[in-house]
N, C-alpha and C positions, 0 to 999 in steps of 0.2 A: 600521353603520359599515363602510366598505369597507377593503380592505387598505392603501391609500395613507394613509387617515386614521389608521389604527392606527400606521403607521410614523412619521408626523409627530408623533403624540402621544407616542410613546416617545422620539423625539429631543429633545423639549422638556421632558423631565422635570426638575424642580427638586430632587427628593429624591435625596440621595446615599446609597449603600449602605455601611454600616459593615462592611467585611470583617473587621476585627479582632474586632468583637463577634460576628460569625457564627462565627469560628474559635475564639473563647474566649480569644484572646491579645491582648496590648497591643503597640502599636508602640513601637519604640525611641525615636522622637521624642516620645512621650507621657510618658516617664519624667522625673521632675524631676531637676535636676542643680545642684549648687553646687560652686564651686572647691575647697572644703575636702574634698570627697568624690570627688576626681578622680584620674586618673592624670597623669603628667608628660610634658614635651614636648621634642623636637627638631623642626625644620622638615621636614615630609614632602617638600616640593619640593626640599630640598637634601640628601636622603639620610638624614634622621633620622626614624625612625618616630614618628608622632603618633597618639594616640587621640582622635578627634573625637566629642564628645558633644553632643546637642541637648537643651535644656530647653524648657519650655512657652514659646511665643512665638518658636520657631524660632531661638533664640540659639545660635550655634555656639561651642563651647569646645574648644580643642586642648590636649591634655595629653601629656607625654612618656611613652613606654612604658618608659623606664628609671628615671626619678625620679618615682615615684608613691607614695602612702601605703602601699601594701602591698608595696613592693619590699624585697628583702632586702639593701639597701645598707649598713645599719647595724643594730646590735642595738637601738638606741633608736628610738622613733617620730619621724617628721619633725615639725619645729616652725617651718618657714619655707617660704613659697611665693615662688619667684622667677618673675617675669613678664617675658618678653622683649619686645622692641619690636614683634614681629609676633604678640603675644598668645598665647604658648604658656606653659603653667604647668609649673613644675618644683618638686617637693616634696623639700626637702633638710633637712639638719641644720645649724643655725646654728653650732654648735660646730665642726663640720668646717671650715666656711668661715673662721671666726675663727682657728682654730689654724693654718691654712695661710697666712693673710694677715699681712703685716707692717704694714698700715695700716688695719686694721679694715674690710677689703674696700672700700677707697677711702672710708672714713668712713661707709659705709652700715650697718654693724653695730656694736652690736646694735640691732635694731629694737624700738621700744616696743610692747608688746602692749596693745591697748585693750580687748579682750574675750577670750572663751574661744577664738575662732577663731585660726588661724595667721596671723601678719602677712604682708602681701604686699610684696615688695621689687621695685620696677620698675627694670629695667636698660635701658640704651640699645642694647645689642647684640642681634643677631638670635638666634633660637633655635638656629641652627646653631652660632654662635660660643659661646653659653652652654653648649650641649650638650658641646662639646669641653672648655671650661674646667672644667665640673663633673666630667666623666670624669677629667680630669687630677687634680683635687683628691681624688677618691675612688680614684685609682690604677687606674682601669679603662681598657681600650682602647676607642677609638671607631672603630677601623678598619672594623668591620662596617657603619658608616654611610657609608663611602666619602666622607669629606669631601675637598673639593678643596684644592689647595695654597694657593689664595687664602684659603679659610676657615681653614686651619691658621695661615696668617700672621696673619690678623685675630685669631685666638684667642691667639696668642703675645703680640700687642700688648695684648690684654685682660688677660692674666696679669700683665703689668707694671703696668697701670693699677690692678688690684685687689690689688697688693702681694704677689703670689705669686712664689716663687723660681723663675725660669726655669731656672737651672742645676740645681736639684734635680728639677724636673718633667721636664726634658729630659736627665737623666743617661743615660749609655750603658746601653742595655737597657731603658729605661723604655717604657711603652706608647706615649706620645706621640712619643718619639724613633723608635721602630720604624715608626710610622705615617708620620712625615716621610720616613724613609729609603726608604719604598716608592716615592717619587717620584724617587729618584736616577737610575734608568735612563731615565726619560721626560722629566724636567724638571731636568737636573743644574745648569744655570747659574742657574736661578731658585732652586733649593734652596741652592746654594752662596752666592748673594747673601743669602738669608734667614739662613743660618747665620752669615755674616760680620757681618751687621747686629747680631745679638744676641750675638756672641762665642761661638757654639756650635762650639768647635774640633773636637770629636769628630765632629760631623755634617759639618762642612766636610771633614775628613780622609776620612771614609767616602764622601763624594760625589765627591771629586777624581778617583778613577780613571775615573769616567764622563765626565770632562771631557777626557780625553786626545785624543779625536777632535774636540773643539770647536775651531772656527777662530777664533783670537784676533782676527784683523782684523775679524770681524763683531761684536765686542763694542761695544755702543752706549755713548755717553757717560753716559746715565742709569744703565745697569747698572754701569758702572765706578764711578760715584759711590756707588751703593748697596753695592757690594762693598767699597769702601774701599781705601786704599793698601796696607795690610799684606797682606790676603788676595789682592789683585790681584798683588802682587809674588810671593807664594807660587805662584800659578797660573802666572805667566810663567816663574818659575824651574823649575817642574816640567816644563813643555814644553821649555824650552831645555836643561835638564839631561839629560833623556832623549834628546833629539835628538843632543846632543854625545856622550853615552855610546855611542849606536849607531854614530856615525861612528868613534869610537876602537876599538870592538870589531871592526868589519869591516875595519879598516885592515891588520892583519897577515895575510899570505897563509899558506897551509898550509906547515908545516915540511917541508923536503925530506928525502926518505929517503936511505939510503945508496946510492951509485952501483951500478948493475948493468951487465952487458954490453950490455943493450938500452936502458937509461935512465940516462944520466949527468946531471951537474948542468946541462949545456947543454940537454939534452932537457927537464929539469924546469922550465926557465925558461918553457916554453910554458904550464904550469899557473899560474905566477906572473903572466904577462901576462894570461891569461884571467881570473884572479881580480881583478886590478886593474880590468879592463874592466867586469866584472859588478858589483863593489862601487862603482864610480864611478856606475853607474845607481842603486844603492841610496842612496848618499850624496846624490845630487841630489834624490831623492824621500824623504829621511829624514823620518819623522814620529814623534812621541812615542807614537802608538798602532800603529806598524807591527807586524803579527803575525808569529809564527814561520813561518806558512805562506808569507807573502810572501817572507821571507828564503830559505826553502828552495826555493821555486819559481824564484828568481833564480839560485841558486848550484848546485843539484843537477844541472841540465842540463850543467854543465861536464864532468861525468864521461863524457858520451856522446862527447866528442871526445878522450878519453885512451885510449891503447893499452896503457899500463902499469897492471897490477893494483895495484902498490904506490902509484902516484899516485892511483888511485881511492880506495884505502883511506885515505890521509892526507887526501884531500879530504873524504870522508865524516866523518872524525873532527873535522876543523876546523869543518865546518858544525854538527855536533852540539854541539861546545863553544861555538860562537857562539850557538846557540839557547839553551843552558843559561845562559850568561852574560847574555844579553839578558833572560831570564825573571826574573832576580833583581835587575834594576835597579829601584830604588824607583819605585813607581807612585802614590804619594800625596804630598801636600804635606808 
């Protein structure tokens, strides 16, 4: 047999080599697996770690890495398996869910046990939403999963469906409340609308300073309906109130100093006129989020045109007082 025949023969081999047998180890996919001996799930594609296991027949089972039989989430062993709509298993304690719910977890609990295995409760929500709900029930933070604001909103809706107290779970300083507030700098109007929808006043108040730069004319009709009349009025009054306060604060010019041989009251009127001109610019451009730096950059250059040291001093003092007074104007609804 020549070299080419040997090559063709080797390429047409039907015998497969068992590398696992050669190494003396077994493949992970060869290990048998049953849901009652699994770990528990959040959706890996949505930021919730999942442990995927394969049983014989290449069946893929996803289990949460937080809620699994060996997790130290409670001193008692788990007695209920929650299955999400995207087929992720969560091993939980039915008593935890029952004690937190006011409607028997939407009348799903207790689940009748038919044999020695833990009963399975099928829920309509995705694993990402269920993961947030279960973390809230257990008083744990889900922030390390980086859930989106849309997922958090869906989870809050699910809390209400399953009879969980939204005000208790989202109390100030709670893990879920802190996770929500992490979106205040980046998605303030969406978070404010979410807070107003569920009457989460503390979250709305904490979010409102991030809305000082929001352009109210860009507010859509749908968003206005979602926010509602009460919190929409609060937001408008916050903007209008701060703008009016700024206009009142900058209205008064620097107080004149005692006349001197080189600078009498007539000479000091130059400063008053210059102040009026500069503050007219600020008044025209007054915004609820105007920074102290903007105010100083508009008024401090006036000192460059003053020859009197006393006039410069009273100007600096007036600007400093203005900045201090502006800093204490209320920034929340």
